[in-house]
N, CA, C and O atoms as a printed pandas DataFrame, in Angstrom:
     atom_number atom_name residue_name chain_id  residue_number  x_coord  y_coord  z_coord
0              1         N          UNK        A               1   19.333  102.049   53.099
1              2        CA          UNK        A               1   20.589  102.102   53.829
2              3         C          UNK        A               1   20.404  102.568   55.279
3              4         O          UNK        A               1   21.135  102.144   56.174
4              5         N          UNK        A               2   19.416  103.446   55.497
5              6        CA          UNK        A               2   19.164  103.934   56.853
6              7         C          UNK        A               2   18.754  102.813   57.761
7              8         O          UNK        A               2   19.121  102.797   58.936
8              9         N          UNK        A               3   17.991  101.863   57.233
9             10        CA          UNK        A               3   17.567  100.735   58.084
10            11         C          UNK        A               3   18.723   99.887   58.472
11            12         O          UNK        A               3   18.767   99.379   59.593
12            13         N          UNK        A               4   19.680   99.711   57.571
13            14        CA          UNK        A               4   20.845   98.917   57.873
14            15         C          UNK        A               4   21.695   99.603   58.931
15            16         O          UNK        A               4   22.226   98.930   59.815
16            17         N          UNK        A               5   21.832  100.859   58.870
17            18        CA          UNK        A               5   22.604  101.616   59.882
18            19         C          UNK        A               5   21.931  101.506   61.247
19            20         O          UNK        A               5   22.596  101.304   62.263
20            21         N          UNK        A               6   20.575  101.645   61.259
21            22        CA          UNK        A               6   19.898  101.507   62.500
22            23         C          UNK        A               6   20.054  100.137   63.119
23            24         O          UNK        A               6   20.260   99.999   64.325
24            25         N          UNK        A               7   19.955   99.129   62.276
25            26        CA          UNK        A               7   20.131   97.751   62.744
26            27         C          UNK        A               7   21.564   97.549   63.328
27            28         O          UNK        A               7   21.716   96.951   64.393
28            29         N          UNK        A               8   22.574   98.036   62.644
29            30        CA          UNK        A               8   23.929   97.951   63.118
30            31         C          UNK        A               8   24.099   98.692   64.457
31            32         O          UNK        A               8   24.772   98.206   65.366
32            33         N          UNK        A               9   23.482   99.860   64.557
33            34        CA          UNK        A               9   23.608  100.645   65.749
34            35         C          UNK        A               9   22.966   99.928   66.924
35            36         O          UNK        A               9   23.533   99.900   68.016
36            37         N          UNK        A              10   21.751   99.330   66.707
37            38        CA          UNK        A              10   21.093   98.595   67.757
38            39         C          UNK        A              10   21.936   97.402   68.210
39            40         O          UNK        A              10   22.105   97.169   69.407
40            41         N          UNK        A              11   22.460   96.654   67.244
41            42        CA          UNK        A              11   23.268   95.482   67.585
42            43         C          UNK        A              11   24.539   95.854   68.339
43            44         O          UNK        A              11   24.930   95.165   69.281
44            45         N          UNK        A              12   25.188   96.948   67.925
45            46        CA          UNK        A              12   26.433   97.306   68.597
46            47         C          UNK        A              12   26.206   97.942   69.940
47            48         O          UNK        A              12   27.130   97.968   70.753
48            49         N          UNK        A              13   24.992   98.474   70.231
49            50        CA          UNK        A              13   24.721   99.099   71.472
50            51         C          UNK        A              13   24.435   98.075   72.581
51            52         O          UNK        A              13   24.465   98.411   73.765
52            53         N          UNK        A              14   24.170   96.878   72.202
53            54        CA          UNK        A              14   23.891   95.841   73.166
54            55         C          UNK        A              14   22.450   95.765   73.579
55            56         O          UNK        A              14   22.131   95.012   74.500
56            57         N          UNK        A              15   21.553   96.503   72.951
57            58        CA          UNK        A              15   20.147   96.451   73.261
58            59         C          UNK        A              15   19.596   95.089   72.928
59            60         O          UNK        A              15   19.991   94.473   71.938
60            61         N          UNK        A              16   18.656   94.604   73.778
61            62        CA          UNK        A              16   18.077   93.315   73.552
62            63         C          UNK        A              16   16.569   93.468   73.301
63            64         O          UNK        A              16   15.931   94.397   73.797
64            65         N          UNK        A              17   16.034   92.554   72.537
65            66        CA          UNK        A              17   14.613   92.568   72.325
66            67         C          UNK        A              17   13.897   92.205   73.628
67            68         O          UNK        A              17   14.441   91.490   74.469
68            69         N          UNK        A              18   12.678   92.706   73.780
69            70        CA          UNK        A              18   11.864   92.444   74.974
70            71         C          UNK        A              18   11.766   90.917   75.126
71            72         O          UNK        A              18   11.488   90.221   74.149
72            73         N          UNK        A              19   11.993   90.385   76.349
73            74        CA          UNK        A              19   11.911   88.995   76.593
74            75         C          UNK        A              19   13.144   88.182   76.334
75            76         O          UNK        A              19   13.214   87.006   76.690
76            77         N          UNK        A              20   14.150   88.827   75.693
77            78        CA          UNK        A              20   15.361   88.083   75.396
78            79         C          UNK        A              20   16.218   88.057   76.637
79            80         O          UNK        A              20   16.308   89.069   77.332
80            81         N          UNK        A              21   16.863   86.920   76.949
81            82        CA          UNK        A              21   17.659   86.814   78.139
82            83         C          UNK        A              21   19.100   87.196   77.869
83            84         O          UNK        A              21   19.600   87.009   76.760
84            85         N          UNK        A              22   19.762   87.725   78.869
85            86        CA          UNK        A              22   21.201   87.984   78.680
86            87         C          UNK        A              22   21.952   86.679   78.921
87            88         O          UNK        A              22   21.367   85.735   79.453
88            89         N          UNK        A              23   23.179   86.597   78.564
89            90        CA          UNK        A              23   23.925   85.380   78.550
90            91         C          UNK        A              23   24.266   84.832   79.968
91            92         O          UNK        A              23   24.687   83.682   80.089
92            93         N          UNK        A              24   24.090   85.634   81.021
93            94        CA          UNK        A              24   24.432   85.171   82.332
94            95         C          UNK        A              24   23.260   84.486   83.055
95            96         O          UNK        A              24   23.448   83.898   84.120
96            97         N          UNK        A              25   22.063   84.562   82.481
97            98        CA          UNK        A              25   20.907   83.914   83.146
98            99         C          UNK        A              25   20.919   82.406   82.946
99           100         O          UNK        A              25   21.232   81.935   81.852
100          101         N          UNK        A              26   20.588   81.650   83.966
101          102        CA          UNK        A              26   20.615   80.210   83.849
102          103         C          UNK        A              26   19.286   79.594   84.353
103          104         O          UNK        A              26   19.148   78.370   84.349
104          105         N          UNK        A              27   18.315   80.412   84.781
105          106        CA          UNK        A              27   17.042   79.905   85.250
106          107         C          UNK        A              27   15.960   80.770   84.632
107          108         O          UNK        A              27   16.077   81.995   84.608
108          109         N          UNK        A              28   14.877   80.119   84.117
109          110        CA          UNK        A              28   13.745   80.901   83.611
110          111         C          UNK        A              28   12.484   80.105   83.782
111          112         O          UNK        A              28   12.506   78.891   83.983
112          113         N          UNK        A              29   11.372   80.823   83.698
113          114        CA          UNK        A              29   10.039   80.246   83.733
114          115         C          UNK        A              29    9.404   80.554   82.379
115          116         O          UNK        A              29    9.365   81.713   81.965
116          117         N          UNK        A              30    8.913   79.540   81.693
117          118        CA          UNK        A              30    8.391   79.788   80.346
118          119         C          UNK        A              30    6.981   79.168   80.197
119          120         O          UNK        A              30    6.607   78.202   80.862
120          121         N          UNK        A              31    6.256   79.783   79.303
121          122        CA          UNK        A              31    4.929   79.267   78.933
122          123         C          UNK        A              31    3.815   79.700   79.873
123          124         O          UNK        A              31    2.696   79.204   79.736
124          125         N          UNK        A              32    4.056   80.577   80.797
125          126        CA          UNK        A              32    3.027   81.021   81.725
126          127         C          UNK        A              32    2.467   82.381   81.313
127          128         O          UNK        A              32    2.854   82.938   80.285
128          129         N          UNK        A              33    1.560   82.903   82.121
129          130        CA          UNK        A              33    0.912   84.186   81.890
130          131         C          UNK        A              33    1.867   85.364   82.077
131          132         O          UNK        A              33    1.610   86.458   81.576
132          133         N          UNK        A              34    2.950   85.145   82.785
133          134        CA          UNK        A              34    3.966   86.193   83.019
134          135         C          UNK        A              34    5.316   85.556   83.057
135          136         O          UNK        A              34    5.419   84.329   83.032
136          137         N          UNK        A              35    6.377   86.360   83.119
137          138        CA          UNK        A              35    7.750   85.810   83.172
138          139         C          UNK        A              35    8.014   85.109   84.507
139          140         O          UNK        A              35    9.001   84.385   84.635
140          141         N          UNK        A              36    7.145   85.316   85.503
141          142        CA          UNK        A              36    7.322   84.726   86.830
142          143         C          UNK        A              36    6.354   83.571   87.071
143          144         O          UNK        A              36    6.034   83.242   88.213
144          145         N          UNK        A              37    5.897   82.965   85.987
145          146        CA          UNK        A              37    4.991   81.819   86.115
146          147         C          UNK        A              37    5.185   80.943   84.896
147          148         O          UNK        A              37    5.158   81.426   83.765
148          149         N          UNK        A              38    5.383   79.648   85.127
149          150        CA          UNK        A              38    5.514   78.737   83.971
150          151         C          UNK        A              38    6.380   77.557   84.307
151          152         O          UNK        A              38    6.706   77.317   85.470
152          153         N          UNK        A              39    6.751   76.819   83.283
153          154        CA          UNK        A              39    7.602   75.666   83.405
154          155         C          UNK        A              39    9.040   76.073   83.756
155          156         O          UNK        A              39    9.638   76.899   83.068
156          157         N          UNK        A              40    9.584   75.499   84.812
157          158        CA          UNK        A              40   10.956   75.833   85.220
158          159         C          UNK        A              40   11.952   75.231   84.271
159          160         O          UNK        A              40   11.946   74.020   84.046
160          161         N          UNK        A              41   12.804   76.049   83.715
161          162        CA          UNK        A              41   13.918   75.595   82.849
162          163         C          UNK        A              41   15.238   76.088   83.379
163          164         O          UNK        A              41   15.339   77.193   83.912
164          165         N          UNK        A              42   16.242   75.262   83.228
165          166        CA          UNK        A              42   17.616   75.600   83.670
166          167         C          UNK        A              42   18.562   75.397   82.489
167          168         O          UNK        A              42   18.453   74.435   81.729
168          169         N          UNK        A              43   19.513   76.361   82.363
169          170        CA          UNK        A              43   20.556   76.218   81.342
170          171         C          UNK        A              43   21.757   75.598   82.015
171          172         O          UNK        A              43   22.335   76.166   82.942
172          173         N          UNK        A              44   22.118   74.439   81.540
173          174        CA          UNK        A              44   23.236   73.695   82.110
174          175         C          UNK        A              44   23.993   73.030   80.921
175          176         O          UNK        A              44   23.377   72.477   80.011
176          177         N          UNK        A              45   25.305   73.104   80.963
177          178        CA          UNK        A              45   26.088   72.552   79.886
178          179         C          UNK        A              45   25.672   73.139   78.521
179          180         O          UNK        A              45   25.688   72.462   77.493
180          181         N          UNK        A              46   25.309   74.404   78.564
181          182        CA          UNK        A              46   24.944   75.167   77.372
182          183         C          UNK        A              46   23.569   74.880   76.770
183          184         O          UNK        A              46   23.250   75.331   75.669
184          185         N          UNK        A              47   22.749   74.108   77.524
185          186        CA          UNK        A              47   21.442   73.703   76.965
186          187         C          UNK        A              47   20.319   73.993   77.948
187          188         O          UNK        A              47   20.398   73.617   79.117
188          189         N          UNK        A              48   19.264   74.667   77.467
189          190        CA          UNK        A              48   18.055   74.909   78.212
190          191         C          UNK        A              48   17.175   73.647   78.193
191          192         O          UNK        A              48   16.849   73.121   77.129
192          193         N          UNK        A              49   16.796   73.170   79.403
193          194        CA          UNK        A              49   15.890   72.057   79.513
194          195         C          UNK        A              49   14.937   72.295   80.682
195          196         O          UNK        A              49   15.295   72.985   81.637
196          197         N          UNK        A              50   13.733   71.737   80.620
197          198        CA          UNK        A              50   12.840   71.842   81.835
198          199         C          UNK        A              50   13.394   70.982   82.970
199          200         O          UNK        A              50   14.254   70.124   82.771
200          201         N          UNK        A              51   12.880   71.239   84.139
201          202        CA          UNK        A              51   13.295   70.483   85.323
202          203         C          UNK        A              51   12.245   69.479   85.659
203          204         O          UNK        A              51   11.055   69.796   85.682
204          205         N          UNK        A              52   12.672   68.254   85.925
205          206        CA          UNK        A              52   11.765   67.214   86.332
206          207         C          UNK        A              52   11.845   67.011   87.837
207          208         O          UNK        A              52   12.919   67.101   88.432
208          209         N          UNK        A              53   10.707   66.739   88.439
209          210        CA          UNK        A              53   10.638   66.446   89.843
210          211         C          UNK        A              53   10.924   64.958   90.086
211          212         O          UNK        A              53   10.099   64.249   90.662
212          213         N          UNK        A              54   12.067   64.505   89.655
213          214        CA          UNK        A              54   12.437   63.117   89.644
214          215         C          UNK        A              54   12.413   62.479   91.071
215          216         O          UNK        A              54   12.042   61.322   91.267
216          217         N          UNK        A              55   12.829   63.308   92.024
217          218        CA          UNK        A              55   12.947   62.817   93.403
218          219         C          UNK        A              55   11.680   63.092   94.203
219          220         O          UNK        A              55   11.621   62.767   95.389
220          221         N          UNK        A              56   10.660   63.687   93.573
221          222        CA          UNK        A              56    9.353   63.957   94.172
222          223         C          UNK        A              56    9.445   64.658   95.547
223          224         O          UNK        A              56    8.673   64.357   96.458
224          225         N          UNK        A              57   10.391   65.585   95.675
225          226        CA          UNK        A              57   10.528   66.244   96.938
226          227         C          UNK        A              57   10.622   67.764   96.842
227          228         O          UNK        A              57   11.080   68.428   97.772
228          229         N          UNK        A              58   10.178   68.312   95.695
229          230        CA          UNK        A              58   10.231   69.804   95.537
230          231         C          UNK        A              58    9.090   70.364   96.382
231          232         O          UNK        A              58    7.936   69.963   96.234
232          233         N          UNK        A              59    9.432   71.301   97.274
233          234        CA          UNK        A              59    8.469   71.983   98.091
234          235         C          UNK        A              59    8.446   73.475   97.734
235          236         O          UNK        A              59    9.153   73.915   96.828
236          237         N          UNK        A              60    7.620   74.249   98.460
237          238        CA          UNK        A              60    7.670   75.685   98.266
238          239         C          UNK        A              60    9.020   76.240   98.616
239          240         O          UNK        A              60    9.468   77.209   98.004
240          241         N          UNK        A              61    9.709   75.625   99.631
241          242        CA          UNK        A              61   11.020   76.088  100.027
242          243         C          UNK        A              61   12.050   75.946   98.897
243          244         O          UNK        A              61   12.889   76.821   98.684
244          245         N          UNK        A              62   11.960   74.825   98.185
245          246        CA          UNK        A              62   12.864   74.602   97.036
246          247         C          UNK        A              62   12.497   75.518   95.891
247          248         O          UNK        A              62   13.364   76.120   95.257
248          249         N          UNK        A              63   11.200   75.621   95.631
249          250        CA          UNK        A              63   10.712   76.519   94.570
250          251         C          UNK        A              63   11.119   77.974   94.813
251          252         O          UNK        A              63   11.385   78.719   93.870
252          253         N          UNK        A              64   11.165   78.367   96.083
253          254        CA          UNK        A              64   11.568   79.733   96.433
254          255         C          UNK        A              64   12.957   80.056   95.920
255          256         O          UNK        A              64   13.210   81.179   95.484
256          257         N          UNK        A              65   13.862   79.088   95.965
257          258        CA          UNK        A              65   15.226   79.340   95.422
258          259         C          UNK        A              65   15.177   79.618   93.901
259          260         O          UNK        A              65   15.894   80.487   93.404
260          261         N          UNK        A              66   14.340   78.886   93.186
261          262        CA          UNK        A              66   14.180   79.115   91.707
262          263         C          UNK        A              66   13.574   80.452   91.471
263          264         O          UNK        A              66   13.996   81.158   90.555
264          265         N          UNK        A              67   12.584   80.844   92.267
265          266        CA          UNK        A              67   11.944   82.144   92.083
266          267         C          UNK        A              67   12.984   83.286   92.342
267          268         O          UNK        A              67   13.014   84.280   91.616
268          269         N          UNK        A              68   13.812   83.119   93.370
269          270        CA          UNK        A              68   14.834   84.128   93.635
270          271         C          UNK        A              68   15.848   84.210   92.490
271          272         O          UNK        A              68   16.231   85.305   92.079
272          273         N          UNK        A              69   16.282   83.062   91.979
273          274        CA          UNK        A              69   17.240   83.066   90.890
274          275         C          UNK        A              69   16.653   83.669   89.636
275          276         O          UNK        A              69   17.388   84.183   88.793
276          277         N          UNK        A              70   15.337   83.616   89.499
277          278        CA          UNK        A              70   14.675   84.205   88.338
278          279         C          UNK        A              70   14.310   85.674   88.578
279          280         O          UNK        A              70   13.717   86.316   87.712
280          281         N          UNK        A              71   14.672   86.213   89.778
281          282        CA          UNK        A              71   14.362   87.578   90.135
282          283         C          UNK        A              71   12.842   87.785   90.157
283          284         O          UNK        A              71   12.332   88.820   89.727
284          285         N          UNK        A              72   12.131   86.764   90.673
285          286        CA          UNK        A              72   10.669   86.780   90.695
286          287         C          UNK        A              72   10.093   86.712   92.116
287          288         O          UNK        A              72    8.930   86.345   92.279
288          289         N          UNK        A              73   10.864   87.052   93.135
289          290        CA          UNK        A              73   10.353   87.075   94.482
290          291         C          UNK        A              73   10.226   85.736   95.119
291          292         O          UNK        A              73   11.131   84.911   94.994
292          293         N          UNK        A              74    9.135   85.478   95.803
293          294        CA          UNK        A              74    8.990   84.271   96.580
294          295         C          UNK        A              74    8.047   83.285   95.816
295          296         O          UNK        A              74    7.362   83.660   94.864
296          297         N          UNK        A              75    8.052   82.027   96.279
297          298        CA          UNK        A              75    7.255   80.970   95.626
298          299         C          UNK        A              75    5.800   81.031   96.122
299          300         O          UNK        A              75    5.547   81.148   97.321
300          301         N          UNK        A              76    4.881   80.951   95.204
301          302        CA          UNK        A              76    3.475   80.899   95.560
302          303         C          UNK        A              76    2.934   79.458   95.382
303          304         O          UNK        A              76    2.113   79.008   96.182
304          305         N          UNK        A              77    3.377   78.762   94.371
305          306        CA          UNK        A              77    2.957   77.352   94.194
306          307         C          UNK        A              77    3.992   76.612   93.350
307          308         O          UNK        A              77    4.739   77.196   92.565
308          309         N          UNK        A              78    3.996   75.293   93.556
309          310        CA          UNK        A              78    4.837   74.373   92.745
310          311         C          UNK        A              78    3.940   73.188   92.369
311          312         O          UNK        A              78    3.307   72.557   93.217
312          313         N          UNK        A              79    3.916   72.916   91.061
313          314        CA          UNK        A              79    3.035   71.808   90.596
314          315         C          UNK        A              79    3.843   70.908   89.625
315          316         O          UNK        A              79    4.799   71.347   88.986
316          317         N          UNK        A              80    3.424   69.660   89.550
317          318        CA          UNK        A              80    3.962   68.747   88.517
318          319         C          UNK        A              80    2.965   68.747   87.406
319          320         O          UNK        A              80    1.782   68.479   87.615
320          321         N          UNK        A              81    3.453   69.058   86.178
321          322        CA          UNK        A              81    2.610   69.099   84.989
322          323         C          UNK        A              81    3.027   68.046   83.994
323          324         O          UNK        A              81    4.212   67.774   83.804
324          325         N          UNK        A              82    2.016   67.450   83.353
325          326        CA          UNK        A              82    2.315   66.515   82.260
326          327         C          UNK        A              82    2.838   67.266   81.065
327          328         O          UNK        A              82    2.407   68.383   80.780
328          329         N          UNK        A              83    3.762   66.655   80.371
329          330        CA          UNK        A              83    4.368   67.266   79.189
330          331         C          UNK        A              83    4.687   66.191   78.195
331          332         O          UNK        A              83    4.719   65.012   78.547
332          333         N          UNK        A              84    4.924   66.569   76.954
333          334        CA          UNK        A              84    5.373   65.540   76.019
334          335         C          UNK        A              84    6.760   65.077   76.456
335          336         O          UNK        A              84    7.520   65.850   77.039
336          337         N          UNK        A              85    7.073   63.879   76.188
337          338        CA          UNK        A              85    8.372   63.314   76.566
338          339         C          UNK        A              85    9.489   64.212   76.040
339          340         O          UNK        A              85    9.622   64.349   74.824
340          341         N          UNK        A              86   10.276   64.813   76.882
341          342        CA          UNK        A              86   11.412   65.648   76.484
342          343         C          UNK        A              86   12.601   65.453   77.379
343          344         O          UNK        A              86   12.497   64.895   78.471
344          345         N          UNK        A              87   13.710   65.909   76.913
345          346        CA          UNK        A              87   14.929   65.917   77.734
346          347         C          UNK        A              87   14.785   66.854   78.878
347          348         O          UNK        A              87   14.325   67.980   78.689
348          349         N          UNK        A              88   15.160   66.443   80.068
349          350        CA          UNK        A              88   14.994   67.220   81.260
350          351         C          UNK        A              88   16.249   67.198   82.069
351          352         O          UNK        A              88   17.098   66.325   81.889
352          353         N          UNK        A              89   16.384   68.175   82.984
353          354        CA          UNK        A              89   17.436   68.142   84.011
354          355         C          UNK        A              89   16.746   67.643   85.331
355          356         O          UNK        A              89   15.646   68.067   85.685
356          357         N          UNK        A              90   17.433   66.756   86.000
357          358        CA          UNK        A              90   16.977   66.256   87.287
358          359         C          UNK        A              90   17.743   67.000   88.351
359          360         O          UNK        A              90   18.973   66.953   88.403
360          361         N          UNK        A              91   17.015   67.677   89.188
361          362        CA          UNK        A              91   17.677   68.564   90.213
362          363         C          UNK        A              91   17.170   68.161   91.596
363          364         O          UNK        A              91   15.964   68.159   91.841
364          365         N          UNK        A              92   18.083   67.822   92.490
365          366        CA          UNK        A              92   17.733   67.432   93.844
366          367         C          UNK        A              92   17.406   68.626   94.696
367          368         O          UNK        A              92   18.178   69.585   94.728
368          369         N          UNK        A              93   16.258   68.602   95.406
369          370        CA          UNK        A              93   15.870   69.729   96.233
370          371         C          UNK        A              93   16.837   69.963   97.368
371          372         O          UNK        A              93   17.093   71.122   97.693
372          373         N          UNK        A              94   17.391   68.943   97.993
373          374        CA          UNK        A              94   18.321   69.136   99.122
374          375         C          UNK        A              94   19.574   69.914   98.704
375          376         O          UNK        A              94   20.136   70.664   99.502
376          377         N          UNK        A              95   20.002   69.737   97.471
377          378        CA          UNK        A              95   21.137   70.488   96.956
378          379         C          UNK        A              95   20.750   72.000   96.834
379          380         O          UNK        A              95   21.508   72.880   97.243
380          381         N          UNK        A              96   19.586   72.255   96.276
381          382        CA          UNK        A              96   19.120   73.633   96.151
382          383         C          UNK        A              96   18.916   74.289   97.479
383          384         O          UNK        A              96   19.278   75.451   97.663
384          385         N          UNK        A              97   18.344   73.569   98.410
385          386        CA          UNK        A              97   18.057   74.131   99.742
386          387         C          UNK        A              97   19.330   74.347  100.541
387          388         O          UNK        A              97   19.309   75.080  101.530
388          389         N          UNK        A              98   20.435   73.731  100.145
389          390        CA          UNK        A              98   21.717   73.966  100.840
390          391         C          UNK        A              98   22.359   75.276  100.408
391          392         O          UNK        A              98   23.362   75.684  100.993
392          393         N          UNK        A              99   21.808   75.946   99.399
393          394        CA          UNK        A              99   22.331   77.242   98.979
394          395         C          UNK        A              99   22.988   77.223   97.622
395          396         O          UNK        A              99   23.391   78.275   97.125
396          397         N          UNK        A             100   23.110   76.056   96.998
397          398        CA          UNK        A             100   23.697   75.985   95.672
398          399         C          UNK        A             100   22.720   76.472   94.604
399          400         O          UNK        A             100   21.506   76.441   94.808
400          401         N          UNK        A             101   23.244   76.917   93.477
401          402        CA          UNK        A             101   22.331   77.314   92.391
402          403         C          UNK        A             101   21.711   76.098   91.722
403          404         O          UNK        A             101   22.223   74.983   91.821
404          405         N          UNK        A             102   20.584   76.342   91.030
405          406        CA          UNK        A             102   19.962   75.226   90.315
406          407         C          UNK        A             102   20.902   74.599   89.330
407          408         O          UNK        A             102   20.942   73.375   89.209
408          409         N          UNK        A             103   21.661   75.399   88.623
409          410        CA          UNK        A             103   22.610   74.849   87.616
410          411         C          UNK        A             103   23.626   73.940   88.288
411          412         O          UNK        A             103   23.986   72.897   87.744
412          413         N          UNK        A             104   24.102   74.341   89.500
413          414        CA          UNK        A             104   25.091   73.525   90.199
414          415         C          UNK        A             104   24.477   72.174   90.679
415          416         O          UNK        A             104   25.178   71.184   90.891
416          417         N          UNK        A             105   23.132   72.196   90.835
417          418        CA          UNK        A             105   22.490   71.012   91.356
418          419         C          UNK        A             105   21.886   70.105   90.301
419          420         O          UNK        A             105   21.197   69.136   90.617
420          421         N          UNK        A             106   22.148   70.426   89.062
421          422        CA          UNK        A             106   21.617   69.558   87.973
422          423         C          UNK        A             106   22.393   68.230   88.030
423          424         O          UNK        A             106   23.500   68.106   87.507
424          425         N          UNK        A             107   21.774   67.264   88.677
425          426        CA          UNK        A             107   22.403   65.975   88.960
426          427         C          UNK        A             107   22.576   65.102   87.753
427          428         O          UNK        A             107   23.621   64.473   87.588
428          429         N          UNK        A             108   21.561   65.048   86.891
429          430        CA          UNK        A             108   21.596   64.215   85.717
430          431         C          UNK        A             108   20.555   64.658   84.688
431          432         O          UNK        A             108   19.709   65.514   84.947
432          433         N          UNK        A             109   20.652   64.051   83.536
433          434        CA          UNK        A             109   19.614   64.342   82.555
434          435         C          UNK        A             109   18.913   63.056   82.156
435          436         O          UNK        A             109   19.398   61.950   82.391
436          437         N          UNK        A             110   17.805   63.238   81.571
437          438        CA          UNK        A             110   17.004   62.047   81.148
438          439         C          UNK        A             110   15.830   62.583   80.339
439          440         O          UNK        A             110   15.834   63.729   79.889
440          441         N          UNK        A             111   14.855   61.753   80.169
441          442        CA          UNK        A             111   13.610   62.216   79.507
442          443         C          UNK        A             111   12.488   61.947   80.487
443          444         O          UNK        A             111   12.551   61.046   81.324
444          445         N          UNK        A             112   11.428   62.791   80.345
445          446        CA          UNK        A             112   10.313   62.688   81.253
446          447         C          UNK        A             112    9.053   63.263   80.613
447          448         O          UNK        A             112    9.113   64.085   79.698
448          449         N          UNK        A             113    7.920   62.809   81.121
449          450        CA          UNK        A             113    6.660   63.410   80.666
450          451         C          UNK        A             113    6.058   64.266   81.791
451          452         O          UNK        A             113    4.901   64.675   81.707
452          453         N          UNK        A             114    6.841   64.533   82.839
453          454        CA          UNK        A             114    6.387   65.380   83.952
454          455         C          UNK        A             114    7.430   66.416   84.228
455          456         O          UNK        A             114    8.602   66.090   84.413
456          457         N          UNK        A             115    7.011   67.704   84.260
457          458        CA          UNK        A             115    7.954   68.774   84.545
458          459         C          UNK        A             115    7.397   69.655   85.674
459          460         O          UNK        A             115    6.225   69.535   86.028
460          461         N          UNK        A             116    8.238   70.542   86.242
461          462        CA          UNK        A             116    7.824   71.415   87.302
462          463         C          UNK        A             116    7.286   72.730   86.733
463          464         O          UNK        A             116    7.887   73.331   85.842
464          465         N          UNK        A             117    6.171   73.150   87.254
465          466        CA          UNK        A             117    5.516   74.434   86.896
466          467         C          UNK        A             117    5.470   75.297   88.142
467          468         O          UNK        A             117    4.865   74.890   89.134
468          469         N          UNK        A             118    6.074   76.451   88.134
469          470        CA          UNK        A             118    6.123   77.322   89.322
470          471         C          UNK        A             118    5.327   78.603   89.089
471          472         O          UNK        A             118    5.236   79.130   87.980
472          473         N          UNK        A             119    4.763   79.067   90.183
473          474        CA          UNK        A             119    4.179   80.409   90.222
474          475         C          UNK        A             119    4.936   81.157   91.307
475          476         O          UNK        A             119    4.980   80.715   92.455
476          477         N          UNK        A             120    5.539   82.306   90.941
477          478        CA          UNK        A             120    6.238   83.148   91.893
478          479         C          UNK        A             120    5.461   84.411   92.083
479          480         O          UNK        A             120    4.589   84.739   91.279
480          481         N          UNK        A             121    5.768   85.133   93.146
481          482        CA          UNK        A             121    5.027   86.379   93.514
482          483         C          UNK        A             121    5.235   87.473   92.479
483          484         O          UNK        A             121    4.380   88.342   92.310
484          485         N          UNK        A             122    6.374   87.435   91.783
485          486        CA          UNK        A             122    6.635   88.491   90.785
486          487         C          UNK        A             122    7.337   89.686   91.386
487          488         O          UNK        A             122    7.831   90.538   90.647
488          489         N          UNK        A             123    7.398   89.779   92.697
489          490        CA          UNK        A             123    8.071   90.911   93.324
490          491         C          UNK        A             123    9.422   90.500   93.832
491          492         O          UNK        A             123    9.509   89.542   94.600
492          493         N          UNK        A             124   10.485   91.175   93.444
493          494        CA          UNK        A             124   11.784   90.840   94.017
494          495         C          UNK        A             124   11.718   90.931   95.543
495          496         O          UNK        A             124   11.011   91.776   96.093
496          497         N          UNK        A             125   12.458   90.058   96.214
497          498        CA          UNK        A             125   12.422   90.068   97.677
498          499         C          UNK        A             125   12.725   91.401   98.274
499          500         O          UNK        A             125   12.078   91.770   99.254
500          501         N          UNK        A             126   13.683   92.170   97.745
501          502        CA          UNK        A             126   13.992   93.472   98.320
502          503         C          UNK        A             126   12.802   94.409   98.323
503          504         O          UNK        A             126   12.642   95.199   99.253
504          505         N          UNK        A             127   11.924   94.332   97.251
505          506        CA          UNK        A             127   10.772   95.226   97.162
506          507         C          UNK        A             127    9.672   94.789   98.143
507          508         O          UNK        A             127    8.890   95.620   98.604
508          509         N          UNK        A             128    9.611   93.490   98.461
509          510        CA          UNK        A             128    8.541   93.019   99.324
510          511         C          UNK        A             128    8.672   93.487  100.743
511          512         O          UNK        A             128    7.681   93.535  101.472
512          513         N          UNK        A             129    9.895   93.841  101.166
513          514        CA          UNK        A             129   10.127   94.279  102.558
514          515         C          UNK        A             129   10.026   95.777  102.696
515          516         O          UNK        A             129   10.231   96.294  103.794
516          517         N          UNK        A             130    9.725   96.487  101.659
517          518        CA          UNK        A             130    9.620   97.955  101.757
518          519         C          UNK        A             130    8.305   98.389  102.250
519          520         O          UNK        A             130    8.061   99.588  102.387
């Protein structure tokens, strides 16, 4: 019974397991060596999907917006990686660079065998200037 009480207490206190996202997050990097490196995924219309470089115009400037939204500092690299054919979000870089969030820029969905893999500095921007 003590274990049940502890479980109920943890659930009611709002504590989250390490690595679990809170419900307000809409951008994450997965499958990399750290939380600030990996395949870029966006939650849009209630569904997490990787981002495809459909328009072939993602630069470090565009990747920097994704790194900021992930609270991972600045962009170090952006690569196109082969993946098994999966459902993806297509996001236009010009929309992101205009100041909109990645979720707001999810133009369409489709399937692709190529997704974006980002490496971010891991340091929030505010810490980098100190």
